[in-house]
N, C-alpha and C positions, 0 to 999 in steps of 0.2 A: 504493500500500500504506500509505504514511504517513497520507494523508487518511482512509482507511478505518479504520486503527487509532485515530486521534484520535476518530472518531465512536463506535467501539466503547467506548473509554475513557469518553467522556462519557455514553454510555448506561448502562454498568455502574456508573459513579459515581452517576448519578441514581437508578438502581435501589436502590443501597445506601442513599442518603440518604432514599429513599421507603420504607425498611424492607421492601423485597422485593416491592412491588406498584406498578409504574410505569404510570400511565394513558397512553393515546395523547395525542399533542400535541407541541408544540415542546419540545426539551430546553433546559435553561439554557445560556446562552452564545450565541455567534454563530449566525445562522440556518443551517440545513442545507438543501441543494438538495432540491426536491420528490422524494419517493420514495426518497431516500438512506437515511433512517432505517429504512424498511421493509426495504430490501435488506440493510443491516447487521444488523438484528434477525434476519432469516432466516438469515444466516450464523452468528450467535452461537447461534441455535436448533439449526442443523445440527451445531454443535460441542458441543452439550449444555450450554452455559453459561447459556442462558435458555430459557424456554418461554412461549408466548403462548396465553392462554386464550380461550375463546369470547367472553368479555367484552372482549377487546382488551387486558387487563392483561398486562404483561410481568412474569414472576416468575422466580425462580432455577431453573436447570436441574438435571438429575440429576448434573452434575459442577460443580466450582467452588464458590465461596462468596462471600458479600458482604464487602466491606471498607469500613468506615467508622469514624470516630473514636468515634461513640456506641457502636457494638458492641464496640470494643476496650475502652472505659471500663467497659462492663458486665461484661466478662470479668475486670477487675481490674488496674488499672495500679499500678506501684510508686509510692513517695512522691514521686519527683523526675522521673524520665525519663517523657516523654509528658505533661508538664504545662507548657506546652500541647501538644496533639497536633492536627495538621491533616492531612487527607487531601484531595488534589486529584485532578481527573480527569487532567490533563495538565501536565507540566512538561518543560523541556528536560533538566534533571538535578536530582535532589533535592539533591545536594551543592552544585551551583552556586547553586541558588535559596536555600539556607540561607546559604552564604558571602556572597552578595550582601547579606544582611540583617545581617551580623555587626556593623556599626557602628550599628545602630538601638537598641541597649540590651541589657539582660540577656537572654541567650538560653539560658543553661545549662538543659539538660533539654528544650529544644524538639525536637520530632520532626515531620518532614515526610515524608509518604508520597504516592505517586501511583499511579494505575492504569497510566499510561504515561509513560515517559521518551522524548522524541524524540531526545535526544542524551546518553543515559546513558553513563557512562565507567567503564572498568575501569582497571587499572594500566597505566602507560606509555602513556596516551592511547588505549587500545583502546576500541572501541565495546562497549556492554553491551546485549545483547538483553533487553528488558523489556516484552514485549507485554502488553496488558491482560487482566485476568481470571484470570491463571494463577499469579502470584507475589506476593511482597512486595518492594517497592522503596522504601526509606525511608532517611532520614538522621537521625542523632541528634547533637545538640550536646553534647559532653563538656566536663568541667572540665579546664582545662589543668593538667598536673602541676607541682608546686612545683619539682621538679628537671627542667629541660629535657632532661637526659641520659636520662630515663626515657620520653621521648615515643615512641621507636620501639617500645616495648612495647604501645602502644595497639592496633595491628592484631591482635596475637596474643591479647591479653586479650579483645578483641571477638570474635575467632574462637572462642575457647574458650567464651565465654558463649553464642554462637549454637549451637555444637555441643551444649552441655549442655541448652539449651532444646529443640532438636529431639529429643534423646534422651528428655527428660522428657515431651514431647508424644506421642511415638510408641512408646517402649519399644525402639527400634532404635538401635544404636550409630552415633555420628557422630564423624568424625575431622577433624583440622585438618592441612592440608598447607601447610607454610611456603612463602611468607610470609603468605598471606591467603585461602586457600580452605577450604571446608568440604565434606567428602565423606561420602556414605552409600552403602553397598553398592558401593564402589569407583568411584562416579561423582561428579563435581562437582555439588553441590547448592546451594552458596552461595558468595558472594564478599564481600570486605571492601575498602573503599577509604577510608583515613584521610587527610584533608587538613587544612590549617590556614591561617588567614589572620589577620593582625594588624589590629586596629581600636582606635584610641585607646591604642596601646602594649600592648594586651592580646591574647594569642593566643586564637583560637577554633578549637580542634580539632573536627572533625566526623568521624563514622564513617558512611560510606555502606554500607548492607547490602542485599544482594540475595539472595533465597531463592526457588528454584524450588519451587513448592508443588503445583500441579495438573497440571503438564506430563506429557504422554505422549511417547514417542519422536518421533512425527510432529509434535509442536508445536515442536521445536527446528529451527533452520536446519541445512542439510546439514552445514556445517562443524563443528557442535557435537554432532551426533547420536551419534557414537561415544563421546563422553566425558561428556556432560552427563546428569544425572539429576534427580529431584525427590523431595520428601518423600513424596508419595503413592506413587510408583513403588517407593521403598525400603521403605515401611512397609505397603503394601497396605491402607491405611485412609484414609478421607476426613478431611481436616483443614480446620478453619475458619481462614481467613486472619486475621480480626480477633482471634480467641482466640490464635493463634500469635504475632501481633504483640505482644499484651500479655504473653505468656509470655517472649518474647525480651527485651523491655524490663525485665521483672522480673529475669531472670537477669543481664542486662548491668549493671543498677544494682548488684547484689550483687557481681559480679566486679570492677567498677571501684572500688567502695568498699574491697574487700579489697586491691586493688593500691595505692590511695592511702594506706591505713593502714600499708603495709609488711608486711602479713600474707600476701601472695601469693607463694609460691615458684614463680615462673613456669617455670623449667626442669623442676621436678618435676611440676607440673600438666600442662605441655605434653607431657611424656613419656607420660602416660596416654592421650593422644589423638593422638599423633604418627603421621601417615600415611606418613612417610618413614623413620623411624628404622630403622637396620640394612639399608637398601636401597641399592643402587648407583644414584647419581643424577648428572645433569649440571646445571650451573648456567650459564645464559647471561645476560650483562649487557646493557646498552644497546648496547655495541659487539659485536665478534665474539669476545670472550674466552670461553672455555669451561673450566670447572673440573669435574673428574670425581672421584668418590670415594664413600665410604660415609657416609651421613648418621648423625651421632652425637647429634642433638638440638640444643638451643639453649643459649646462655649466658644470664646474668642480664639482659643488655641486649636479648635477643631475636634476636641474630645466630645464624646457622646454623653448626654445627660440622661440618666435612667432613674425614674422614680420606682423604688422597690416597694414591696408589700407593706412594710412598716411605715411608709411615708417619707423615708429618707431618700436623698438624691445621691446616687453613685456617679462618679466621674469615670468613664471608661475610655482608656487611652488606646486600646487595641483589642482586636477580637473579631469574630464573625457574627453578624447579626442575622437572625431569622425571625420571621413573624410567627407567633404562636397560633396554630390553627384554632 
């Protein structure tokens, strides 16, 4: 499955780089076994992601969209984020690939995306399903906050920016579920993973962002099918991945600038999109500890406020939140 997905990613990436008309012949990169490209192409065609014309040219299908740096730039990038912007066919993890380059020089604003992550990560080391052709998987290098105490806010600020961008693109409401998920129509549509590495005594925080765009229920692994959703499923409209990438970067730049200037009232803004507020939830940490109570929102540092059964309010700094049925 992994080898097939890699060829799919290489073909879709080459199609985007060829501006939607890919001729027969070898793909860039390592050689592919004879006949394998044709088999993979037929599979993508059956899924509706590509179509093959009588002339042998591979073109975009009736579903999906092309993803390339050039197309995102034509959609309009902000002044800083996405400069430079790089889209690859395959990486192990966009976060890891960017963090490995942290010591190479000035990277602020650099964005790296990929059609496929072979070892994409979620929170707490979980694997992240990021098959080619269906979503946006990318990492943004952010500017480190002047006050290190404000660093935990980054995931929530990023989540709010992504939610605002999805809502602007589709006209449908998007919510944020503490600490790092974006929901549409009650289903998880996106996730955020903020990490940092120090190079030359300077911190390099990066925000890994994953958004399900073209997925249909059958595109998700069995374990995710009951909870995962996509932008198109929620909005009932076709969305262009390159244009959506540009819109997310534009919103993210604006939200990060507001936060850096001190103009962002994070608890107030979060309350407008809080997917847990007022609901009874459970918090599970890395161990077996479980806290249960009513979600009250967040404080200025981004910690969750939980009203427990006795009436006291617990400040939760980390953990996984789930709604009690």
